[in-house]
C-alpha positions, 0 to 999 in steps of 0.5 A, a space after each residue: 522009701 527013698 534011695 539016695 542018687 548021685 546026679 550031675 546038672 548043669 550050673 543053671 539048673 543048680 541055680 534054678 533049684 537053689 532058687 526053688 529051695 530059697 524062695 521056699 517053693 521047694 523044701 530042699 534040692 531033692 525035693 525040687 528035683 523030685 518035683 520035676 521028675 514027678 511032673 515029667 512022669 505025669 506029662 508022659 503018662 498024659 501023653 500016652 492016654 492022649 495017644 490011646 484016645 486018638 488011636 481009638 477015634 475017641 478024640 472030640 471032647 478031648 481034642 483041645 487037650 490033645 493039641 495042648 499036650 502034643 504040642 507043648 513042652 514043660 519048661 521048668 524055668 
């Protein structure tokens, strides 16, 4: 099920979304926005999981991943 919503985006983000559609990387504006939100949601879940590992001291094999996730930001451009 999907729900239609209205959002206001800065011009530069609309231009980016439109480029995604024009280049075929997204089938529609809605698909491009949904993909970006899904990527952000996955990132937040990964950061939460990394924090859990860190809090429980189970980090040796995950240290490179945790360092990467905690120190980087998703750049959609």
